[in-house]
N, C-alpha and C positions, 0 to 999 in steps of 0.2 A: 503493500500500502505506498509504503513512502518513496520506494522508488516516482511510482505513478504521481504524488504531487511532485518530487524532483521536477519529472518530466513535464509537469503540467503547465505549475505556474509559468516557468522560462515563455511555455507556448504565448501563454494568455496575455502574459504583462509585453511578448513581442507582436500578437494581434493586437492589442491593444493604443500602441506606441505606430504601425502603422496606419490603423483606423481614426486616431486621431488627424497624423501628416495628410490621408486623403481626404479629409475635410477642412482641414486649414489652407490646403489650394486651391478650395473651392473657387475661389473669388479671385483668380489669375484673369486678366481680360481676355477677350473675345472678341475677332472682327464682328463688324457689326454686317448679316446680310438680311435679305430682303429675300422671303420662301413668295416666288412666282407661279410656282405649278406642283400640282404632288402626283406621283402615282404608283399609287401603294404603298411602298416603305419608300421613293426613291422621292426626294426632292429635291426640285431645280428654284438655284440659288441664284439673285445678282448678288456680288462686293463689288462694293466701292474700291478706289485704290488706295493701295499699299506700299507700304514697305517694310521690304524682305532681306533681312542679314542672308545673305548662301553662299555657301561652300560645293566647291562642285565634287563628286561622288569616282568616285575610280568605277564602279558597276554598279548595274541596275539591283541587283539581289538587296532585299531588307534587311537579311541575316548578316549577312557580312557585310554593308554599309552603313547600318543606320548607329548603329553606336561610334565611327571614326566620325561620319559626317555631323550629328550630334554634339560631341564632345569639344569637336571644331566651330560649329556656330559660337554654342556656348560659350566659350571662349574670350569670346568676343564680348557678349551681352556683360559676362562676370567683370570684365574690370580690363578687358587685350583689345586697349585701342589708345590713340594717341592720349587720349586726356584719362587716362584709368578711370572710367566713369562707368561704374555699375549702371543695366538701362534692364526695368522689371524685364521679369521673364510673361510669357504670354502662351496662348495655345489656338491652336493647333501647333507643331513641327508640323512640316511640311515634306516632303518628299515627295523628287519628280521622278517617277520610275521610267527611264526613257533609255536605249540605247546606246542613244548618241550624248545625253546629255540630262544626263542623273544629277537629281542637285539636291541638297537638303537646306528646309529656309526656316527658321524662324520669323515670324512677325513682329514687327515693331510697334510699340504700344503706341495709341493716336494723338498722343499728345504731341509727338516729333511730328514734323516738317525734315526735309531731305539734309536741310542744311544744319538743325540744330544736330544732327547723332553723329562722332564723332567717329573719324576714321580707324579703319582696324588697324591693328600691328604686325595680322598678317596677312600676306599678301596671297593665301588661300580661302579669304573671308573678303567677299564683297556686297555694297548696298545696292537696293536694284529697287526700283519704281516700279510698282507692277498699275499695268491700266487695270481701270475695273471688267470686270467678265462676269457670266454665267455659268456655272459649275451644274452640274447633276451629279445629287450626293445621295451615299446607300451607307447608312450605319451599322455599324457590329461592335459587337462588345467581348468583352473576355481580356486575352496577351493575344498579343499580334506576333503571328508568323509570316513565312511566303506563301502556306498554302492558304491560308485565308484571306492573303489578300489576295490572291489567283482568284479565289474562290466569291470572292463578294465581286471584284472586277468580271466577272462572267455573268453574275446574274445582273449590276449594274449594264452591260451592254445588249447581255440578252431584252431587259426591258426596255431601252432604249432604242431599238431595233425595230421593237413591234411597234411602238409610237412614231416608225418613221424620225427619230430625231439622229440629228447627226454629232457628231465629234471632231475637238477640233485638238492634237496635243495630244499629248503624253501622258497616260495614268499617273493621279494625284494619291496621293497615302498623306491622310489626316492623323496626327495622334494629338490625341487631348493631356494625356495623364502622364503624372511624373511617374517612375519606374516602379517607385512602395508602392503606389497607388494599389488596392487589390481587390475592391470593391467598386463599383458604378464604373468599368474602364468605359471610355468612348472613342471608337478607331471608326475613323468613311474614308472611303475611296472614292474616289473625283474623275469625272472627265469633264476639260471643256466644251460647255453646247454652242450650237450655233440657231440664228432663226428666233431668239429669244428677247 
């Protein structure tokens, strides 16, 4: 019985800490968008201009490139810039899953204009002005994997094809949670769409 208690108590404590941090970071800013149409679980969303801190990836696989891309861009917002300025974390983190132009991006907080942002110290990070765009988005929960991204991307494509909606560009993966979040995880796959 004592062994069970010795095992159970640390598990409960770790679980409580993870749950606390899961809720603590729910106030992170996300881009404002307008839903213009729904197709079952798929949302067609219009996004405004965004400023992205972005790094190119060595490949399009989430499993092998996600962590490196994340840490490179995170370095910029955690003070790896010419003013050593810390910039608030936002969500989602966006991965462009492309054969030729894969990238990882953080959306900069809406309070900033391009001229307000300090230059990155790393040549691997660039600041990019993203024009308004319309995305078709499908949401899924749990922890992300290459297989899940592929599965939900195929489902999204199927819904769009059935509704004669044409896409432009590469698949986007959007992750909204810190790595230690264990409940209420939010992930999305998206394509830019035409005709809205």
